[in-house]
SELUM-58317 format. One record per residue (C-alpha): residue in three letters; y, z, x. Coordinates in steps of 0.02 Angstrom, whole numbers, plus 32768, in hexadecimal, padded with zeros to 4 digits. Layout:
<sites>
ALAYZX;...
</sites>
This chain:
<sites>
MET9A6CEB4889F2;VAL9A42EB918A9D;LYS9ABDEB1A8AF1;MET9B48EB588A7F;PHE9B28EC0D8AB8;GLU9B25EBD68B6F;ASP9BCBEB7C8B57;ARG9C16EC188B07;ARG9BD5EC838B96;ARG9C22EC0C8C17;PHE9CC6EC0D8BB7;ARG9CC2ECCB8BB0;ASP9CA0ECD08C6D;ILE9D37EC608C89;LEU9DA3ECD18C1D;ASP9D65ED6A8C7C;GLU9D94ED168D20;ILE9E41ECEC8CDC;ASP9E56EDA38CA7;LYS9E2BEDDA8D59;ILE9EA8ED5F8DA3;MET9F2FED978D2A;ALA9F10EE4E8D54;GLU9F1EEE278E0D;MET9FC0EDC68DF1;GLUA006EE568D8A;ARG9FDBEED08E16;GLUA02EEE5F8E98;ILEA0CBEE4D8E2E;GLUA0D5EF0A8E17;ASPA0C1EF238ED3;SERA14AEEA28EF5;ILEA1C1EEF88E7B;ARGA198EFA38EC5;ASNA1BAEF618F75;PHEA25BEF0E8F3B;LEUA29AEFB18EF0;LYSA279F0098F95;PHEA2F0EF908FEA;GLUA365EFE99062;GLYA3ECEF629068;GLUA493EF569012;HISA4ACEF808F5A;PHEA450EF138EDE;ASNA4F1EECC8E95;LYSA512EE668F34;PROA4B3EDCA8F65;PHEA435EDD68FF2;ILEA468ED679083;TYRA407ED3B911E;GLYA41EECAB9193;PHEA418EC749246;SERA471EBFE92BC;LEUA42BEBA89353;THRA4A1EB6493D7;LEUA495EB34948D;ASNA4FAEB879515;PROA54DEB1D959F;GLUA4ADEB279608;GLYA446EAE39577;ALAA3EDEB87954D;PROA3D8EBAB9492;ILEA43BEC389442;PHEA3EEEC7C93A3;ARGA45AECE99330;THRA435ED359287;PHEA4B1ED6A9203;GLYA4B5EDB49155;ASNA4AAEE5990FA;LEUA3EDEE729107;LYSA3B5EEF89180;PROA321EECC91EC;GLYA28CEF1A9196;LEUA1DEEF0591D7;GLNA20FEE88925C;GLYA179EE5392C0;CYSA108EEBB9250;ARGA060EE6E9224;GLU9FF2EE909190;PRO9F44EEB491D4;ILE9EA8EE629191;SER9E49EED7911F;ASP9DAFEED990B2;GLN9D66EF519033;ILE9CADEF749020;LEU9C79EFCD8F80;ASP9BD3F0298F86;GLU9BB8F06D8ED7;GLN9B0DF0B68F02;ARG9B5AF1258F89;GLY9BF8F13E8F20;GLU9C66F0FF8FAC;LEU9CEEF0808FD1;LYS9CFEF04C9086;LEU9DA2EFFF90BF;VAL9D96EF9B9160;VAL9E39EF6C91B8;GLU9E4EEF09925A;LEU9ED3EF5692CC;PRO9EBDEF079378;GLY9F28EF459407;VAL9F4CEFF493C5;GLU9EFEF09E93E6;LYS9EBEF121936E;SER9F59F18C938B;ASP9FCBF0FA9357;ILE9F84F0EE92A7;ASP9FCAF141920B;ILE9F63F13F916B;GLN9FA6F17B90C3;ALA9F3FF16C9025;LEU9F4EF17D8F6A;GLU9EC4F16B8EE9;ASP9EE7F0B28ED7;SER9F38F0798F7A;VAL9F3FF0969035;THR9FD2F07D90AA;ILE9FA6F05D915F;SERA023F04A91EC;ALAA00AF04092A7;GLUA07AF018933B;ARGA05BF00793F5;GLYA0D0EFA49464;ASPA0F6EEFE9411;ARGA066EF0F9395;LYSA09BEF4E92EA;TYRA02EEF529250;LYSA054EF8A919F;ALA9FF7EF7090FD;GLU9FF6EFBB904F;ILE9F48EF969010;PRO9F1EEFA88F56;LEU9E6EEFEB8F44;ARG9DEEEF9B8ED1;VAL9DBCF0418E84;LYS9E04F0F18E79;VAL9DD1F1628F08;ASP9DE3F2178F3E;PRO9E5BF20D8FD2;THR9E48F2C68FFC;LYS9D94F2AA9036;ALA9DB1F2099098;LYS9D6AF1F49147;ALA9DAAF17991C8;SER9D6CF135926E;PHE9DB9F0BB92E9;GLN9D56F0589369;ASN9D77EFB593C6;GLY9E12EF8D9360;VAL9DBCEFA692B8;LEU9DEEF0329243;GLU9D70F06A91C0;VAL9DA5F0DF9136;SER9D1FF11F90BF;PHE9D53F1659017;PRO9CE3F1B98F97;LEU9CFBF16A8EED;LYS9D5DF1D08E70;GLU9CE9F2128DEC;LYS9CF7F1B68D49;THR9D32F21B8CB7;ASN9CFFF2088C03;LYS9DB2F1DC8BD4;GLY9DCDF2868B86;PHE9D2CF28B8B23;TYR9CAFF3148B46;LYS9C07F3398AF6;ILE9C09F3D78A8E;ASN9B64F4298A6D;ILE9B43F47789C3;GLU9B07F52C89CB;
</sites>
């Protein structure tokens, strides 16, 4: 009897894990569609074309040419490594982002309740990332620091609501 309950619990754990994976996939698909709709290229009724040719000149040096109707977007832009640390006891989400080779003045941070966009550029180093946050935060009270190529952004967690329900005392 006990084994049957353990098997059910394991099965439920597997289903919970599948639900988490599906939610993450759904979020990634939505982000992909949102990014696609922001596309600055030709009208959507034309095919997207991109290609290249590589030939050698008479001296034997390579000549690389690109063609097509796609505009260069974030060419040479890297997505920085990031991590999120949730501290529920302190009511804080800390976002840690590695941005080596840039200075504090090169960094632009824009935040919503559920995502952060970080971009930085210095010389040939370009970084850009739209990072979905694990929990909702209050971006108006965020604090950021940058030291030794590591950006830390601390967000207070958004206070949870009672989904519209409030306790009413009887007089």
